[in-house]
C-alpha positions as CSV (number, residue, x, y, z in Angstrom):
1,M,95.4,138.3,91.2
2,F,95.1,134.6,90.0
3,K,98.8,134.1,90.9
4,K,98.2,135.5,94.4
5,I,95.2,133.2,94.9
6,C,97.4,130.2,93.8
7,D,100.2,131.2,96.2
8,F,97.6,131.6,99.0
9,I,96.3,128.0,98.3
10,A,99.8,126.5,98.3
11,R,100.8,128.3,101.5
12,W,97.6,127.2,103.4
13,M,97.5,123.7,102.0
14,G,97.5,122.0,105.4
15,L,94.5,124.0,106.6
16,M,92.6,123.3,103.3
17,V,93.3,119.5,103.6
18,L,92.1,119.6,107.3
19,L,88.9,121.4,106.4
20,V,88.2,118.9,103.5
21,A,88.9,116.0,105.9
22,V,86.5,117.4,108.5
23,V,83.8,118.0,106.0
24,S,84.1,114.6,104.4
25,L,84.1,112.9,107.9
26,C,81.0,114.8,109.1
27,L,79.2,114.8,105.7
28,P,80.5,111.8,103.8
29,A,78.0,112.3,101.0
30,S,79.9,115.4,100.0
31,F,82.7,113.3,98.5
32,Q,81.3,109.8,98.5
33,W,79.8,110.3,95.1
34,V,83.3,110.1,93.7
35,D,84.4,106.4,93.5
36,T,87.8,105.3,94.9
37,W,88.9,104.4,91.4
38,A,89.4,108.1,90.8
39,I,92.3,108.2,93.3
40,N,94.8,106.6,90.9
41,P,94.2,109.1,88.0
42,M,94.4,112.0,90.5
43,L,97.7,110.7,91.8
44,G,98.8,110.4,88.2
45,V,97.9,114.1,87.6
46,I,100.1,115.1,90.7
47,M,103.0,113.0,89.4
48,F,102.5,114.5,85.9
49,G,102.9,117.9,87.5
50,M,106.0,116.8,89.3
51,G,107.4,115.7,85.9
52,L,106.7,119.2,84.5
53,T,108.6,120.8,87.3
54,L,111.7,118.6,87.1
55,S,114.5,119.7,84.9
56,P,117.9,118.3,83.8
57,H,119.4,120.5,86.5
58,D,117.6,118.5,89.1
59,F,119.0,115.3,87.8
60,R,122.5,116.9,87.7
61,I,122.0,117.6,91.4
62,V,121.5,113.9,92.0
63,L,124.7,113.1,90.1
64,S,126.7,116.0,91.6
65,R,125.6,115.4,95.2
66,P,125.4,111.6,95.5
67,K,126.4,111.6,99.1
68,D,123.5,113.9,100.2
69,I,121.0,112.0,98.0
70,L,122.2,108.6,99.3
71,I,121.9,109.7,102.9
72,G,118.4,111.0,102.4
73,C,117.1,108.0,100.5
74,L,118.7,105.5,102.9
75,A,116.9,107.4,105.7
76,Q,113.7,107.5,103.7
77,F,113.6,103.7,103.1
78,T,114.8,102.6,106.5
79,V,113.6,105.0,109.1
80,M,109.9,105.2,108.1
81,P,109.4,101.4,107.4
82,L,111.1,100.5,110.6
83,L,109.1,103.1,112.6
84,A,105.9,101.8,111.0
85,W,106.7,98.2,111.9
86,G,107.7,99.1,115.4
87,L,104.7,101.2,116.1
88,T,102.3,98.6,114.9
89,W,104.0,96.1,117.3
90,I,104.1,98.5,120.3
91,F,100.4,99.4,119.9
92,S,99.3,95.9,118.9
93,L,97.3,97.2,115.9
94,P,94.9,94.8,114.2
95,K,96.2,93.3,111.0
96,E,94.3,95.5,108.6
97,L,95.4,98.8,110.3
98,A,99.0,97.5,110.7
99,L,99.1,96.8,107.0
100,G,98.0,100.4,106.3
101,V,100.6,101.9,108.6
102,I,103.3,99.8,107.0
103,L,102.2,100.8,103.5
104,V,102.6,104.4,104.4
105,G,106.0,103.8,105.9
106,C,107.2,102.0,102.7
107,C,106.1,104.6,100.2
108,P,108.5,107.3,98.8
109,G,108.5,110.9,99.9
110,G,105.5,113.0,99.2
111,T,105.4,115.8,96.6
112,A,104.2,118.3,99.2
113,S,107.6,118.0,100.9
114,N,109.2,120.3,98.3
115,V,106.7,123.1,99.1
116,I,107.2,122.6,102.8
117,T,111.0,122.6,102.4
118,Y,110.8,125.8,100.5
119,L,108.7,127.4,103.2
120,A,111.1,126.1,105.9
121,K,114.1,127.7,104.1
122,G,115.6,124.3,103.7
123,D,117.8,123.0,100.8
124,L,115.1,122.9,98.1
125,A,117.4,121.4,95.5
126,L,118.2,118.5,97.8
127,S,114.5,118.1,98.6
128,V,113.6,117.9,94.9
129,G,116.5,115.5,94.2
130,M,115.5,113.2,97.1
131,T,111.8,113.2,96.1
132,A,112.7,112.3,92.5
133,T,115.2,109.6,93.5
134,S,112.9,108.0,96.1
135,T,110.0,108.1,93.7
136,L,112.1,106.4,90.9
137,L,113.2,103.7,93.4
138,A,109.7,103.1,94.7
139,P,108.6,100.5,92.1
140,V,111.2,98.1,93.4
141,L,111.7,99.2,97.1
142,T,108.1,99.8,98.1
143,P,106.8,96.3,97.2
144,L,109.9,94.6,98.6
145,L,109.7,96.5,101.9
146,V,105.9,95.8,102.2
147,W,106.6,92.1,101.6
148,L,109.4,92.1,104.2
149,M,107.3,94.0,106.8
150,A,103.9,92.6,106.2
151,G,104.4,89.4,104.3
152,T,103.8,87.3,107.4
153,M,100.4,88.9,108.0
154,V,99.0,89.0,104.4
155,D,99.7,87.9,100.9
156,V,101.7,90.6,99.1
157,D,101.6,90.8,95.3
158,T,104.9,92.4,94.9
159,L,104.8,92.3,91.0
160,G,101.4,93.8,90.9
161,M,102.4,96.6,93.3
162,L,105.5,97.3,91.1
163,Q,103.2,97.6,88.0
164,S,100.8,99.9,89.8
165,I,103.5,102.2,91.0
166,V,104.9,102.3,87.4
167,Y,101.5,103.2,86.0
168,V,100.5,105.7,88.7
169,V,103.9,107.3,89.5
170,I,106.6,106.7,87.0
171,A,104.7,106.9,83.7
172,P,103.1,110.3,84.5
173,I,106.5,111.7,85.5
174,I,108.0,110.6,82.2
175,I,105.1,112.2,80.3
176,G,105.6,115.4,82.2
177,L,109.3,115.4,81.4
178,L,108.6,114.8,77.7
179,C,106.1,117.7,77.7
180,Q,108.7,119.9,79.3
181,R,111.2,118.8,76.6
182,Y,109.0,119.3,73.6
183,L,106.5,121.9,74.8
184,P,108.7,124.2,76.8
185,Q,106.6,127.4,76.5
186,A,103.4,125.8,77.5
187,T,105.1,124.1,80.4
188,K,106.6,127.4,81.6
189,S,103.2,129.1,81.6
190,V,101.6,126.5,83.8
191,V,104.4,125.6,86.3
192,P,103.8,128.6,88.6
193,Y,100.3,127.4,89.3
194,L,101.2,123.7,89.9
195,P,101.7,123.9,93.7
196,A,98.2,125.2,94.1
197,F,96.7,122.7,91.6
198,S,98.5,119.8,93.4
199,S,97.3,121.1,96.8
200,I,93.7,121.0,95.5
201,V,94.1,117.5,94.0
202,I,95.7,116.3,97.3
203,A,92.7,117.7,99.2
204,L,90.3,116.0,96.9
205,V,92.1,112.6,97.3
206,V,91.9,113.0,101.1
207,G,88.2,113.9,100.9
208,I,87.5,110.8,98.8
209,I,89.4,108.4,101.1
210,V,88.0,109.9,104.3
211,S,84.4,109.9,103.1
212,H,84.5,106.3,102.0
213,N,85.9,105.3,105.4
214,A,84.0,107.8,107.6
215,D,82.2,105.1,109.6
216,R,85.3,103.1,110.4
217,L,87.3,106.3,111.3
218,L,84.6,107.4,113.7
219,V,84.4,104.0,115.4
220,G,88.0,103.1,115.9
221,G,90.1,106.0,114.6
222,L,91.7,107.4,117.8
223,I,94.5,104.8,118.2
224,V,95.3,104.9,114.5
225,I,95.5,108.7,114.7
226,L,97.9,108.5,117.5
227,V,100.1,106.0,115.7
228,V,100.0,108.0,112.5
229,M,100.9,111.2,114.3
230,A,103.8,109.5,116.1
231,H,105.0,107.9,112.9
232,N,105.2,111.3,111.2
233,L,106.6,113.3,114.1
234,L,109.3,110.7,114.8
235,G,110.2,110.6,111.1
236,L,110.6,114.4,111.1
237,S,112.7,114.4,114.3
238,I,114.9,111.4,113.4
239,G,115.5,112.9,109.9
240,F,116.7,116.1,111.4
241,L,118.8,114.4,114.1
242,L,120.5,112.2,111.5
243,G,121.5,115.3,109.5
244,R,122.9,116.8,112.7
245,L,124.7,113.6,113.6
246,I,126.6,113.5,110.3
247,R,127.2,117.3,110.6
248,L,125.1,118.5,107.6
249,P,124.4,122.2,107.5
250,K,121.0,123.3,108.8
251,P,119.3,123.7,105.3
252,K,120.2,120.1,104.4
253,C,119.1,118.8,107.8
254,V,115.7,120.5,107.3
255,A,115.4,119.0,103.8
256,V,116.2,115.5,105.1
257,S,113.8,115.9,108.0
258,I,110.9,116.9,105.8
259,E,111.6,114.3,103.1
260,V,111.8,111.5,105.6
261,G,108.7,112.6,107.6
262,M,106.4,113.4,104.7
263,Q,105.2,110.3,102.8
264,N,103.3,109.8,99.6
265,S,100.4,108.6,101.7
266,G,97.9,108.9,98.8
267,L,99.9,106.2,97.0
268,A,99.7,104.1,100.1
269,S,95.9,104.4,100.2
270,S,95.8,103.7,96.4
271,L,97.9,100.5,96.8
272,A,95.6,99.5,99.7
273,V,92.5,99.8,97.5
274,L,94.1,98.1,94.5
275,H,95.9,95.2,96.2
276,F,94.4,94.7,99.6
277,A,90.7,95.1,98.9
278,A,90.1,92.2,101.4
279,Y,91.4,94.5,104.1
280,P,89.4,97.8,103.7
281,L,90.7,99.3,107.0
282,A,94.2,99.4,105.4
283,T,93.2,102.6,103.6
284,I,92.6,104.5,106.8
285,P,96.3,105.2,107.9
286,G,97.0,106.7,104.5
287,A,94.0,108.9,104.8
288,I,94.9,110.1,108.2
289,F,98.6,110.6,107.3
290,S,97.5,112.7,104.2
291,V,95.7,115.1,106.5
292,W,98.2,115.2,109.4
293,H,101.5,115.4,107.6
294,N,100.4,118.6,105.7
295,I,99.5,120.1,109.1
296,S,102.7,119.0,110.9
297,G,104.8,120.0,107.8
298,A,103.4,123.5,107.9
299,L,104.1,123.8,111.6
300,A,107.6,122.3,111.2
301,A,108.3,124.8,108.5
302,K,107.5,127.7,110.8
303,W,109.6,126.2,113.6
304,Y,112.6,125.6,111.3
305,Q,112.4,129.2,110.1
306,Q,112.9,130.3,113.7
307,I,115.7,128.0,115.0
């Protein structure tokens, strides 16, 4: 019964995240009592879970399929940053909001992408390999890309961002891998429940971010919502079209599409809180993306199942 409940939670993650976002927007006090400092440990817990689910087989996939992984990661770190920069220019977003959109675009793929790829009947091994690779590349590429895209607008502490990503993302993954190596039985017993657990933690992160920015979201959120939705939908579409263009089979196209379109937006909001505290609106695009990409991902999964 407990396993069925966990499967239900993982399957309906998008709806759960949406409900939490609506509650935290309409009743900010429901999540406002949790300070924003809690976002980093929560992200660390999600990354720890990712480390528990990775295996030597996943890393062998990276080595045995370098072309697929390279294509996916190139798309990840070019399409989304360039889309972010272009959309902020087209819509003439204020500096703080533009910074938030760019932060989302420069982050690695989100962990929820693996669940969505599985539901969409995409190449799950490729999805996991891309997520792992883009996450490991993020400490260098994310600060560098943010500096290139937003360095003329604000001061970017690239070294500080690198350290934050190592602490929040890389270190928990390594600890998870070590637990898997030295505590295999305990790891096997908890892995089936990790998608549901991660879904709940993601929803809590969204609730905290939205509740602390509820007033700003209600005042000027419409244009940002449109930009975030366009960013995500264009990423999903371009990722799939790139796969088709280079004649990848459909399951690989689906994996690339979802990996490119779904970002680690919680990390983007965390970096905004840690390194751009002078620009509080920079957390908003990450909060909106966290809600929207889970909804669009679930819809995309259903659509990809049918084509």
